[in-house]
C-alpha positions as CSV (number, residue, x, y, z in Angstrom):
1,M,168.0,82.1,69.9
2,A,166.5,83.4,73.1
3,S,168.7,83.8,76.0
4,E,168.3,82.0,79.4
5,L,167.1,84.9,81.4
6,Y,164.5,85.4,78.7
7,N,163.3,81.5,78.8
8,I,162.9,81.9,82.6
9,I,160.9,85.2,82.2
10,D,158.8,83.1,79.7
11,A,158.3,80.2,81.9
12,V,157.5,82.5,84.9
13,S,154.7,84.5,82.7
14,R,153.0,81.3,81.8
15,E,153.0,80.0,85.6
16,K,151.5,83.2,86.6
17,G,149.3,83.6,83.5
18,I,150.4,87.2,82.6
19,D,152.1,88.5,79.5
20,P,155.9,88.1,79.4
21,Q,156.5,91.7,78.3
22,I,154.9,92.8,82.0
23,V,157.6,90.7,83.4
24,I,160.3,92.2,81.0
25,S,159.2,95.7,81.8
26,A,159.5,94.7,85.7
27,V,163.2,93.8,85.1
28,E,164.0,96.6,83.0
29,D,162.4,99.1,86.0
30,A,164.3,97.4,88.5
31,I,167.6,97.8,86.8
32,V,166.4,101.7,86.2
33,V,166.1,101.9,90.2
34,A,169.1,100.2,90.8
35,T,171.3,102.3,88.5
36,R,169.7,105.5,89.9
37,K,170.5,104.3,93.4
38,Y,174.1,103.8,92.5
39,Y,175.0,106.8,90.4
40,K,172.7,109.1,92.6
41,T,171.4,111.1,89.7
42,Q,168.3,112.6,88.6
43,E,168.7,111.9,84.9
44,N,166.0,110.4,83.0
45,L,167.2,106.6,82.8
46,R,165.9,103.7,80.9
47,A,167.0,99.9,80.6
48,V,166.6,97.7,77.4
49,L,166.6,93.9,77.7
50,D,168.8,92.2,75.2
51,K,166.6,89.2,74.0
52,D,169.2,87.2,72.5
53,S,172.2,87.7,74.8
54,G,170.0,88.2,78.1
55,K,172.2,91.6,78.8
56,I,170.4,94.3,80.4
57,N,171.8,98.0,79.3
58,A,171.0,100.9,81.0
59,Y,170.8,104.3,79.4
60,A,170.7,107.9,80.3
61,V,167.9,109.6,78.0
62,K,168.2,113.2,77.0
63,A,165.9,115.1,75.0
64,I,167.5,117.0,71.9
65,V,167.2,120.7,71.3
66,E,168.5,123.2,68.7
67,T,170.8,125.9,70.3
68,P,172.4,126.2,73.8
69,E,169.8,128.7,75.1
70,Q,167.2,126.1,74.7
71,V,168.7,123.9,77.4
72,E,166.8,124.5,80.6
73,D,168.6,121.4,82.4
74,A,171.8,120.0,81.2
75,S,170.9,116.6,83.0
76,L,167.9,116.2,80.8
77,Q,168.5,118.0,77.7
78,V,171.3,118.2,75.4
79,T,172.0,120.4,71.7
80,V,171.9,118.7,68.5
81,E,175.5,119.7,68.0
82,Q,176.5,117.7,71.1
83,A,174.3,114.8,70.5
84,R,175.6,114.5,66.7
85,R,179.1,114.0,68.3
86,V,177.7,110.6,69.9
87,D,175.2,109.8,67.5
88,P,175.7,111.3,63.8
89,N,172.0,110.6,62.9
90,A,170.6,112.9,66.1
91,E,167.9,115.2,65.3
92,V,166.1,118.1,66.9
93,G,163.0,116.7,69.1
94,G,164.4,113.3,69.5
95,E,166.4,111.5,72.1
96,L,169.7,110.7,72.9
97,L,170.7,107.5,74.7
98,I,173.7,107.6,76.6
99,P,175.1,104.1,77.7
100,K,175.6,103.8,81.6
101,A,177.9,101.1,83.1
102,T,176.1,98.3,85.1
103,E,178.3,95.4,85.2
104,G,180.4,94.9,88.4
105,I,178.8,98.2,90.1
106,L,175.4,96.8,91.0
107,G,176.1,95.4,94.4
108,R,174.1,93.3,96.5
109,I,171.7,95.8,97.8
110,A,171.1,96.9,94.3
111,A,170.5,93.4,93.4
112,Q,168.0,93.2,96.1
113,L,166.2,96.1,95.3
114,A,165.7,95.1,91.7
115,K,164.7,91.7,93.2
116,Q,161.6,93.5,95.2
117,V,160.9,95.5,92.2
118,I,160.5,92.6,90.1
119,F,158.2,90.7,92.6
120,Q,156.1,93.7,93.1
121,K,155.6,94.1,89.5
122,V,154.8,90.6,88.9
123,R,152.1,90.4,91.8
124,E,150.4,93.5,90.3
125,A,150.2,92.1,87.0
126,E,149.0,88.7,88.4
127,R,146.4,90.6,90.5
128,D,145.2,92.6,87.2
129,T,145.1,89.2,85.4
130,V,142.7,87.6,88.0
131,Y,140.7,90.8,88.2
132,K,139.9,90.6,84.4
133,E,139.3,87.0,84.7
134,Y,137.0,87.0,87.5
135,I,135.3,90.5,87.3
136,G,132.8,89.3,84.6
137,R,131.8,86.1,86.5
138,V,130.4,87.7,89.6
139,G,127.3,85.5,90.7
140,E,128.9,82.5,89.0
141,I,129.2,79.1,90.8
142,V,132.5,77.4,90.8
143,N,133.9,74.3,92.2
144,A,136.7,75.3,94.8
145,T,139.2,73.3,96.5
146,I,139.8,74.1,100.3
147,K,143.5,75.0,100.5
148,R,144.2,76.1,103.8
149,I,142.4,77.8,106.8
150,E,143.3,80.8,108.4
151,G,141.6,81.8,111.3
152,P,137.8,82.3,110.6
153,D,138.7,82.5,107.0
154,V,138.8,79.6,104.5
155,I,141.1,80.1,101.4
156,V,140.2,78.0,98.3
157,D,141.5,77.3,95.0
158,I,139.1,78.2,92.4
159,G,141.6,77.3,89.2
160,K,143.5,80.3,88.1
161,A,143.5,82.1,91.3
162,E,143.0,81.9,95.3
163,A,139.9,83.1,96.7
164,R,138.8,84.0,100.4
165,M,135.8,82.8,102.2
166,G,135.0,85.1,105.4
167,R,133.3,83.8,108.4
168,K,130.2,85.7,107.1
169,E,130.0,83.8,103.9
170,Q,130.0,80.5,105.7
171,S,127.0,78.8,107.1
172,R,127.2,77.8,110.7
173,L,126.5,74.5,110.2
174,E,129.5,73.5,107.7
175,S,132.9,73.1,109.0
176,F,135.8,72.4,106.0
177,A,138.9,70.3,105.9
178,V,142.0,70.9,103.4
179,G,141.4,69.0,100.3
180,E,137.6,69.0,100.6
181,R,135.8,69.9,97.4
182,V,133.1,72.5,97.5
183,R,130.6,74.6,95.4
184,A,130.6,78.3,96.0
185,V,129.6,81.7,94.6
186,I,131.8,84.0,93.3
187,L,130.7,87.2,95.4
188,R,132.8,89.8,94.3
189,V,136.4,90.7,92.8
190,E,138.6,93.2,94.6
191,K,141.6,94.8,93.4
192,A,143.3,94.2,97.3
193,S,146.9,95.3,98.1
194,K,147.4,91.8,99.6
195,G,146.0,88.5,99.3
196,P,143.5,87.2,96.9
197,G,141.2,89.6,95.2
198,V,138.4,87.1,94.7
199,V,135.7,86.5,97.5
200,V,133.5,83.4,97.6
201,S,130.1,82.6,99.7
202,R,128.5,79.8,100.7
203,A,125.9,81.8,102.4
204,A,124.6,83.5,99.3
205,P,121.0,82.7,98.3
206,E,122.5,82.2,94.7
207,L,123.9,79.0,95.6
208,V,120.5,77.7,96.5
209,Q,119.2,78.9,93.0
210,H,122.0,77.0,91.4
211,L,121.2,73.7,93.5
212,F,117.5,73.9,92.5
213,Q,118.5,74.6,89.2
214,T,120.8,71.4,89.0
215,E,118.1,69.1,90.8
216,V,114.9,70.0,89.2
217,P,114.8,69.7,85.2
218,E,111.9,72.0,85.2
219,I,113.8,75.0,86.6
220,Y,116.5,74.2,84.4
221,D,114.5,74.1,81.2
222,G,112.3,77.4,82.2
223,T,109.0,75.7,83.0
224,V,109.3,76.6,86.6
225,V,110.7,79.7,87.6
226,I,112.5,80.9,90.6
227,R,110.6,84.3,91.3
228,A,112.6,85.3,94.8
229,I,114.8,83.8,97.4
230,A,115.3,84.8,101.0
231,R,118.0,82.9,103.0
232,E,119.6,83.1,106.5
233,A,122.7,80.8,105.9
234,G,122.6,77.8,108.3
235,E,119.0,78.4,109.5
236,R,116.4,78.7,106.8
237,T,115.6,79.5,103.4
238,K,112.3,80.5,101.7
239,I,112.1,80.2,97.8
240,A,109.1,81.5,95.7
241,V,108.3,79.6,92.5
242,M,105.9,79.7,89.9
243,S,104.9,77.4,86.9
244,K,104.6,78.7,83.5
245,D,102.5,75.7,82.6
246,K,99.1,75.1,84.3
247,D,99.8,71.5,84.3
248,V,103.0,71.6,86.3
249,D,103.0,72.3,90.2
250,A,105.6,74.2,90.8
251,V,106.2,73.4,94.5
252,G,105.5,69.7,93.7
253,A,108.4,69.8,91.1
254,C,110.7,71.5,93.4
255,V,110.0,68.9,96.2
256,G,110.3,65.9,94.1
257,M,108.9,62.4,94.5
258,K,109.0,61.7,98.3
259,G,110.8,64.9,98.7
260,M,113.8,63.5,97.1
261,R,114.8,66.5,94.9
262,V,114.6,69.1,98.0
263,Q,116.3,66.7,100.1
264,S,119.4,66.3,98.2
265,I,119.7,70.1,98.3
266,I,119.3,70.1,102.1
267,R,122.2,67.4,102.4
268,E,124.3,69.8,100.2
269,L,123.3,72.5,102.5
270,R,124.3,70.5,105.8
271,G,120.6,70.5,107.0
272,E,119.4,73.8,106.5
273,K,115.5,74.0,106.4
274,I,113.8,75.0,103.1
275,D,110.3,76.4,102.6
276,I,109.0,76.2,99.1
277,I,106.3,78.5,98.4
278,E,104.1,79.3,95.6
279,Y,104.5,82.7,94.2
280,H,101.6,85.3,93.7
281,E,101.3,88.6,92.3
282,D,98.7,89.6,95.1
283,P,100.8,90.8,97.7
284,V,98.0,89.6,100.2
285,T,97.8,86.3,99.0
286,F,101.4,85.9,98.8
287,A,102.3,87.2,102.5
288,E,99.8,84.4,103.7
289,K,101.9,81.8,101.7
290,A,105.2,83.4,102.9
291,L,104.5,83.2,106.6
292,Q,104.1,79.5,106.6
293,P,103.7,77.3,108.6
294,A,101.7,79.9,110.4
295,K,98.0,80.4,109.8
296,V,97.2,83.9,108.9
297,S,93.8,85.3,109.9
298,R,93.8,88.6,107.5
299,V,96.2,90.6,105.7
300,T,95.7,94.4,105.1
301,V,97.6,96.6,102.8
302,I,98.4,99.5,104.9
303,D,100.7,101.7,102.3
304,A,100.8,100.2,98.9
305,T,103.4,103.1,97.9
306,E,105.6,102.4,100.7
307,K,105.0,98.8,100.5
308,Q,103.6,98.4,104.0
309,L,101.3,95.3,105.2
310,E,99.5,94.6,108.5
311,V,99.1,90.8,109.2
312,V,97.0,89.7,112.0
313,V,97.1,86.1,113.3
314,D,95.4,84.1,116.1
315,D,96.6,84.4,119.5
316,T,98.2,80.7,119.4
317,Q,100.0,81.3,116.1
318,L,101.6,84.7,116.9
319,S,104.9,82.7,118.0
320,L,104.9,80.6,115.1
321,A,104.3,83.5,112.5
322,I,107.1,85.6,114.0
323,G,109.5,82.5,114.3
324,K,112.5,81.9,116.3
325,K,114.2,85.5,117.1
326,G,111.8,86.8,114.5
327,Q,113.2,84.7,111.8
328,N,110.2,83.4,110.0
329,V,108.6,87.0,109.5
330,R,111.8,88.5,108.6
331,L,112.3,86.0,105.5
332,A,109.0,86.7,104.6
333,A,109.5,90.4,104.6
334,K,112.4,89.7,102.5
335,L,110.9,87.5,100.0
336,L,108.2,89.8,99.4
337,G,110.1,92.9,99.4
338,W,107.2,94.7,101.7
339,K,107.6,95.8,105.5
340,I,105.4,93.4,107.6
341,D,103.6,94.4,111.0
342,I,102.4,91.3,112.7
343,K,99.9,91.1,115.4
344,S,97.8,88.9,117.3
345,E,93.8,88.9,117.4
346,E,94.2,90.3,121.1
347,E,96.8,92.8,120.2
348,K,94.7,94.5,117.3
349,R,91.7,94.3,119.6
350,Q,93.7,96.5,122.1
351,E,94.7,98.7,119.1
352,V,91.3,99.3,118.1
353,E,89.8,100.1,121.5
354,Q,92.6,102.6,122.2
355,Q,91.8,104.4,118.7
356,M,88.3,104.4,119.7
357,S,89.1,106.0,123.2
358,A,91.2,108.5,121.6
359,L,88.5,109.4,119.1
360,T,86.0,109.9,122.2
361,T,88.6,111.7,124.0
362,Q,89.1,114.1,121.0
363,T,85.3,114.6,120.6
364,A,84.8,115.4,124.4
365,T,83.1,118.6,125.0
366,P,84.0,120.6,128.2
367,L,81.3,121.5,130.7
368,E,81.8,125.3,130.0
369,S,80.0,124.6,126.5
370,V,76.9,124.2,128.4
371,P,75.1,127.8,128.9
372,G,72.6,126.6,132.0
373,L,75.5,125.4,134.2
374,G,76.8,127.9,136.9
375,E,80.6,128.3,137.7
376,G,79.9,127.0,141.2
377,V,78.1,123.6,139.8
378,I,81.1,123.3,137.2
379,E,83.4,123.1,140.1
380,K,81.7,120.6,142.2
381,L,81.3,118.4,139.0
382,T,84.9,118.9,137.8
383,A,86.0,118.0,141.5
384,A,84.1,114.8,141.5
385,G,85.9,114.0,138.2
386,V,83.1,114.8,135.8
387,T,84.8,116.9,133.3
388,T,82.8,116.6,129.9
389,V,79.2,116.9,128.6
390,E,79.1,113.3,127.5
391,A,80.3,111.8,130.9
392,L,77.4,114.1,132.7
393,A,74.8,113.1,130.4
394,D,75.8,109.4,130.9
395,M,75.2,109.9,134.8
396,T,71.9,109.2,136.9
397,P,70.3,111.7,139.2
398,E,71.2,109.2,142.1
399,Q,75.1,109.4,141.0
400,L,74.8,113.3,140.7
401,E,73.4,113.4,144.0
402,V,76.2,111.6,145.6
403,I,78.6,114.6,144.8
404,D,78.8,117.0,147.6
405,G,77.1,120.1,147.4
406,I,74.5,118.7,144.9
407,G,70.8,118.3,146.0
408,P,67.8,117.5,144.2
409,K,67.0,121.1,142.9
410,T,70.5,121.2,141.3
411,V,70.0,117.7,139.9
412,E,67.0,119.2,138.1
413,K,68.7,122.3,136.7
414,I,71.6,120.2,135.5
415,S,69.2,118.1,133.7
416,I,67.6,120.9,132.2
417,A,70.9,122.7,130.8
418,V,72.2,119.2,129.4
419,N,68.7,118.6,127.7
420,N,68.8,122.2,126.1
421,Y,72.5,121.7,125.1
422,F,71.8,118.5,123.0
423,A,68.3,120.1,121.9
424,S,70.1,123.0,120.5
425,L,72.7,120.6,118.9
426,E,70.1,118.9,117.1
427,G,68.0,122.2,116.2
428,G,65.3,121.5,118.7
429,E,63.5,123.7,120.9
430,T,64.9,124.4,124.3
431,V,63.1,124.5,127.6
432,A,62.9,127.3,130.5
433,A,64.4,126.3,133.7
434,E,61.0,127.0,135.3
435,E,59.1,125.1,132.9
436,S,60.8,122.0,133.0
437,V,60.5,118.6,134.8
438,A,63.5,116.2,135.8
439,P,64.0,113.4,133.4
440,E,63.9,109.6,134.1
441,E,67.6,108.3,134.0
442,P,69.8,109.0,132.2
443,L,69.7,112.7,132.0
444,V,69.4,112.9,128.4
445,E,66.4,111.1,127.8
446,E,62.9,112.4,127.3
447,V,60.6,113.5,129.9
448,P,57.6,110.9,130.2
449,S,54.5,112.7,128.3
450,E,51.5,111.9,130.6
451,G,50.1,109.7,133.4
452,S,53.0,110.1,135.6
453,G,51.6,112.3,138.3
454,E,54.4,113.7,141.0
455,L,57.7,113.0,139.4
456,S,60.9,112.2,141.7
457,A,63.8,114.2,141.1
458,E,65.7,110.9,141.2
459,G,63.6,109.1,138.6
460,D,62.8,106.2,140.5
461,S,59.5,104.9,142.1
462,G,61.0,105.0,145.5
463,G,58.6,106.8,147.3
464,N,60.5,110.2,147.3
465,T,57.6,112.7,147.7
466,E,59.6,115.8,147.1
467,P,58.1,117.5,144.1
468,A,59.8,117.0,140.7
469,A,59.5,121.0,139.9
470,E,60.7,123.8,142.4
471,A,58.8,126.6,142.1
472,D,60.8,129.6,141.5
473,G,58.0,132.3,140.9
474,D,54.4,132.0,141.8
475,G,54.7,128.2,142.5
476,T,52.6,127.3,139.7
477,P,54.9,126.0,136.8
478,E,53.2,125.6,133.6
479,P,52.4,122.3,131.9
480,E,55.3,121.2,129.2
481,S,54.1,119.5,126.1
482,G,51.1,117.8,127.3
483,V,52.3,117.1,130.8
484,E,49.6,117.9,133.4
485,P,51.5,118.0,136.7
486,A,49.8,117.3,140.0
487,A,50.2,120.7,141.2
488,T,48.0,122.2,138.3
489,E,45.0,119.9,139.1
490,T,45.0,121.1,142.6
491,E,44.7,124.9,141.8
492,E,41.8,123.8,139.6
493,E,39.9,122.2,142.4
494,K,40.7,125.1,144.8
495,Q,39.1,127.5,142.0
496,S,36.2,125.5,141.7
């Protein structure tokens, strides 16, 4: 018949859900600690519980060696000859158990120490049991009862153990009362030194998935599949679903008649908003759906490898697409698994203009690249803010003459130099300075071919009578490309 002590150990083991042998080992270890403290010895001690009598005996354990020369530590080893004086059956290589008196010598301090060791061992065994029970159930939904509230944390009873639900694992819309029953997700299991090792959550996306499986038969039987969930507990959840049956509307099945199914889930989540979206393999189409209720103008894949999208929306839809504190676009990005860069039409237009401006700046040609411009002319143009050939070509003769130090003759030379520069780029023929006539505005346009009479340097018909071509040599410029200047006709009349 088992002793009273063993029956108590057995009852404690059943209550804690642990192996009775673990508790027995804890009691034996406690007696060893107390005995060692009393005798102040370094001997190898062992305690053994007698199941029938309930008595715990302590022993000093010594290894048996053959000769005295092999004895390195007398407190740990004994010769076979000495061992057989205590136990006639002792053999080399075995152990000799020497009884140590414990009754009446283990005082109050030793007993208290033994009690502490027993409690410690039982707690460790209890934690190991909880860990083995729940480590394989991570992600599972459990029914929990609110046991107590410790500051921001809520301690719940999940059956065989207590679990902790931290502030981050709670919805901001929820408050709990002791005794209330709730559903929660087993988030992780820890081998913590203090407190429960199980952590549960009401903020995890798995809770929403479980609620949909419970409320929507099509999801439970596999006709409708949940492909992705993105959640910010207490605020909004986006859930992407698809149907394996073309005759079943995935979104409609989740919403239910008059919204009854989804409303039941919203009530369970204390009013959290839920967006149900149809899943698409194409990330462009999926992004358009995921950013609802905003209307998207266009979606562009920037980098498929890095999974980056650019979304452009109408100016009036930008704030709706981004959402409160960026929530809508953040949840959409989580749902897709892509990075989303969202812009308004105006922002995109400005970006394109900046890119074009940068491109123009990169291809600008400095004035020094034009052979026919002298250093003095370049200095004057640069002082006026004209630093590129492209900018110079866009200027009219009137605009050039406004610049200090540049007159009609200089304007004409600038015109010739610019025309020759662009002609050389296009592989055309260049014109000598003394053979050219100033063009009509802008400077890069062709000179009129005929019938123009005297041409003004300004290129207008405002009555300026200054000749278009200055005579640097004999004052008789040669005709250019079929153009017959008025000066040439006058010479012929004189000769006749």
